[in-house]
N, C-alpha and C positions, 0 to 999 in steps of 0.2 A: 474788886481788883480783877482786872482782864489779864489773862495770861497769854501770851503768845509762843509759838514754836521758837526755839533757838534760832538765832540769826544763822541764814546758809543753810538751813533744813527745810523739809516739806512735808505738809500733811497730804495723805492721799485718801480722798474721800472717792465714793464709788467709780465715778469716771475716770479719776487720775489713776486709780488702782486697775482698771479694767487695762488701760492703757500700758501701765507697768507690767502687769501679766502677760499682755500681747507682745511686748517687745522681747521680754525674757523667753517667752515661748518661742520667738523667732530665733533668738540668740541659740537657743538649746537645739530646736531643729536643724539648722545649718551646721551647728557644731558635729552634732550626731552623723548628719550626712556625710561629714568629711572624714568620719572615722574617730573622732575625739571623744573621750569618756569624761564623765562629770566628776569633779572633785570639789572640795571645800575644806576650809580649817577654822580655827577659832577667831572670833571676832576681836580679840585682843591677844597681843603677844609679848613676851619678854622684850623691853626697851633695847636690849643688846642686839637683838635680832636685826633692828634697823641700823643700829650703829656699825654692826659688822659689814652691811652692805654700803652703806653711805656716811660713815663718819659721824662725829659728834654734832657736826651742823644741822644734821636732819632734826635734833630732837625739839628746834624751836617750831618746825611744821607739823608736829605731832600733837594729838591729844592725849597727853601720859599722866600718869599717877603712881603713887606707892599704896599697895594694899596692907592689910593688916599683919602680914607676914614681912613687911618693909621690904618688899620686892618691887623692883621699878617695871611697870608694864606700862603697855601703849595701844590704844585702839588702832587697827590696821589702816594705814593710809593707802595701801597696795596689797597685790597678794603676790608678787613675785618672791619676796624674801620667805614667805610661807611655803609656796612651793619649792624654793631650792632646800629648806629645812627639812620638807617632807620626803624629797628625792634622795637627799644626802644620807637619811635616816635608813632608807630601805633600798638603797640603789642595787645592791646584789640580788635582790628578790624581786624587782620589776621587771616586766618585759620591756625588751627594746624593739621599736622606738617607743618612748613614751609619749603619747597624744593626750593632753588633759585639756579640759576647759572648765571655767567656773563663772560664776555671775554674783560675785561678792558685793555687800553694802560695804563702803569705804567711807572714811573720815579724815580730812584734812583741816589742819588749824591756819587757814589762809584767808585772806580778803574775798568775800563772795562778790561775784560780778556775773555779767551774762555769760553764761557757758560754763561757769565754775561755781561751785556750791561746796559747803563744808562736809555736807554728807550727800553720797551719791552712789550708784550702782555702777559695776563695771563689768563688761565682757572681756574674759582673758583667754587667749589661746596660745598654748605652749606644745612646742615639738622638741624632744630631747633624745639624743643618741643617734642623730643622723647628720653628718657634716656635708656642707655644700650646698649647691643651687637649688635641689630638689625640695629640701625643707623649707628653705627661705620663701620659694615661690609658692610652695603649698598652704604655708600659713597666710600669704598675702591673698591667696585664692578663696580662702574661707572669708575673708574681710569683704572682699568683692562681691562674692555669693550673697552675704548678707544685705549688702547695700542694693543688690539687682532685686532681691525678693521683696526688699520695701520699696521699690519703684525707683530708685536712684540709679542713673545712669553716669557714664564717664564725661558727660557733657556739665555734670555738676560736680562731680568729687575725682580728684587726681590723686593717685598713688605717688608719692615722689619719693624715689629711692636715692641712696647714696651708698658709700662705703667707707668705714672710718680710716681704713689703712690707705685709701687713694688719697683722703684728705690731707691725712698726716704727711704723706710724701709731698704734697704740694706746699704744706706749711714750712717743712723742712727747706724746701727750695726757696722759699721767701724768706730763708734765714731764722725762722722761728727755732728756738733752743728745745731739745728733746723735752727737758724738764717743765716747759711752757705749753706744750703740746695740748694737755687736758684744759689748761686756762684758754687755750685758744677755741677748743670745742665747745666750752661753756659760752665763750664770747659770741661764738657761732650761732649757737642754739638760741641764744637771747637777742640776735640782730633785730628782729623784727619788732621788738617792744622797746627798742632804743632809738633815742633822736640821733641824728647822723653823726653830729659832732661828739656825742658821747661815745658812739662805736669807734669813731677815728682815735678818739684820745685813748681808750682801752686797748685800741689795736697797737698803736705806738709804744704803750706800755709794755707789750710782748716783744718790742724790738723790731717793729717794722717801720720804715721809713715812709714818706708821703707816697713814693711810687709804689712800693710794695702793698700799702694799704689800698689803693686804687686797685691793683690787681686783686688783691684778695676780695674786694667788693663785686668785682665784676665776676669774679669766680663763682661768687655766691649767687648772683643774680641770672646765670644761665640755666636754660633747661634743655635738655636733649631727649628726643623720642626713643623708644626701643628700636634697637638696629642702628643707632648712631654712637655707638662705642667708641669707635676711631674718632669720630669728630669729638667728642669728649675728651679723648686722650690729648689730641692737638690743642684743644682750647685751654686745657688745665696745665699743659706743658709737662706732663708726666711720660717718661720713657720706660717706666719699669712694666712689669707684667700685669696685665689687669684681666687676669685669667677668670678671677671670680665674678666680674662684670659680665665678662663675655659668656661664660655659663649661664649667669642668670637671665641675659638677654635672650639667649635660645630658649631657656625655659619658659620665659613669660609668653613667647609666641607659641610654644607647645602647648600652654594652658589655656591659650585665648584670652589672655590679659593685656597684649600689647595696647590696645585702644586706652586704656585705664591707665598707663603708667609712663611716667618720665623721669628721667635722671636730672637730679640737684644736688650739686655738692654743697649747698648751704645746709642741707639736711644733715646733722651729725647725732642729735639726740644728746643732751648734755650730761646725763649720768656716765660715770666713768666705768661701769661694767659691760657696757657694750663693745663688742670685739671686730665685728666686721660690717656684714649689710646692716643698714639701718633704714627705715621708711616712715613716713607719714601720710595719712589721709588728709587732704586738704579741699575745701570747698573752693571750687573754681572763681566764684564771686568775690572770694575775700570777706565775706559778711560773717565769718565764724572763725575761731581759733580752729586748730587741728582736731578732726573727729577722733583720731586716735594714731597711735604708733607704736613702733618696737623695733626689733632688729635682733642680732645675734650676740649671745651673751655666753660664749664657751667656757668662760673660766669661773662662773658664779657658783656652780655646784662644788668645786674644790674650795672654794672661799668658806662653805659651810661644813666643810670636812668631808665631803663626799669624793668620788673618783672623778677624774677627768671627763667631762660630758660635754659633748657639742650640744648647743642649745639655742633655739630662737623662738620667740613669740611676740604677741602685741596686746593690748588693751585699749578697749573702746568704752568711752563712758555714756551714760544714757543723756546727760544733760544737752551736750551739743547736739547730739543725734537727733534728740526730740525737737530742738530748737529749727532744726534745718527741715525736718520733715513737716512741722507746723507751719513754716515760712513757706515752703513749697507745695502746702496742701496736700500732702501725700498722706496722713494719718488717715486710715478709713474711718467711715462713718459709724460703723459698727465694730467694735472691738469688744465689748462685753458678751458674756455667753448669752445666746438667745433661748428664752424659755420654749420648751415644746407645746406647752398648755398652760391656758390661764384658765381658772376654773371658777365660777359664779353661780349663785342659787337664785332663781326667780319666785320661788314659792316655798312655803313652810316645808313641804315634803322634799323639795329640793335641798334645802338647808339641813336637814337631818341626815341626807347622804354626803353632804360636802366634805366633811372631814375623812370618813372612809374611802370616798373617791380619789380624794388627793392622795392620802397614803397609800394606795395601791398603784397608782400611777408613778410615785416615787420610788416603792419597791421594785418596780418594773424598770428602773433605771432612766425614767424620763424627768427632765428639768420641769418641774410643775410649780406654778405660783397660783395663789388663790385671792379673791377679794375678802377684804376685812370689813367690809363697809355695810352697814344695814340697808343703804338703798336696794331697792328692787328695779330701777330704772334702768331699761337694756340699754338705751344710748350711753348712759355715763359709765356702766360698767363694760360695755364693749370699748369705750375710749379708753379705761384703763389697761384693757387687754393689748390695745394696739400701742398704746404708750410704752409698754414694757417690751414690745417687739415680738411678743408670742406668735408661734405659727399658727396655732388653733386655741379658739375660744369654746371651752366645754360648758354648756348650758344646762343646767339642772333645773327641772321644772316637775310637773305633777307626771310626766313621763317615767319618772324614776319608780313610781310604784308598779310599772310594767316592765322595769329592769331597763329603761332605755334614757340616753341623754342626746340633746342636740350639739351637734359639733360644726363649728364654722371655720372653714380654712378662711384665714384672714388676708392672705394674698390673693386668691382667687375670688373670694367673695361668695363661695358656694357654701351651703349649708346641708348636713345629713342628719340621719336618726341612725344612732350607733347603739347596739347592745353593750351595757355597761360590763359585762363579762368579756367583751372583745375590744374594750375602748383601747388599752394600751397598744395592742396589736395593729388597731386602725392608725394610731397616732404615729406609730412607725412608718 
């Protein structure tokens, strides 16, 4: 019987694991650079944690089970509920602002497709305790910094921003009832995935006539550059205060993010817990689903029993990001750790010294590999050293009887004789 991994999951062989580690290291490096601290939580939680945040409808999207104590549990599909639980539990003891990041492994019981698997890694950035544009733009800056570090520019990815309150005002002006606003947000969020006739039919069910549906679609299809908030107000027909967007607009320029960002009122993020600014990172070619997204969720900590806490954050999955970098040939050729030395023996005397030499180099903190082959053919052993991308080949021959080894710099092609006692120092 040939066993396969479960559908929608991945095996990570050394090459794939090297890339995974490279990406996680980039996530961690950028997070720390922006002052975020790393956290994590359990890989499974009580099922009620997700019901509190998203209602009973979420259960069908989770891998859930009942344990031996008859408790309902679920493998985590996202990290935000865990974060909210953690903050609510120790809110009075935590510093303010809270700036946390994590890179959890997550699972969702959904149909696997390009860019979406049942098991995946996700980078989460969250900032709590700060109201207003500064926190909103700071978390966006972290996402942009990561993309820039990976070689992605604003010609390839756009940050599309919106504001739920502005969209709510527009929907009310179009005669959508207050109790139907969340349904309208959900419809807007799903618009790109729906045939036009289905979208129109669902919009009419919200109480929109043909003319209003047309205006609704026009509103969703326009984008505005940073610095064009007044044009956005006129196009949307909103007369009320847009101070939140005006403040964000100025801050995006201050942070040097203007060329990355556009306003798109079709972005609302379907989840009900978002309260203000929302954004998504979109590939400009349209060849991928959103790289990630997030927004402001000022009431979520209260929902979990904590104090009123302003909060904003985003999540970015590894699957779509990896697809983009592969398609654009932006994954570096060398992502695995490079050995400092590859050690092999050419004589019996050298073979006797091989284990001790390797052990000494490793104790000195050098990444050291050795040949396990019986062959003494120089060409073949040197080829193995080059194949693993070692910086140096350490050749043990009869010179070891005088306490010396031959060392070849594989990049320069130069070979030197080095005392074994000074070998680690030389390789550094």
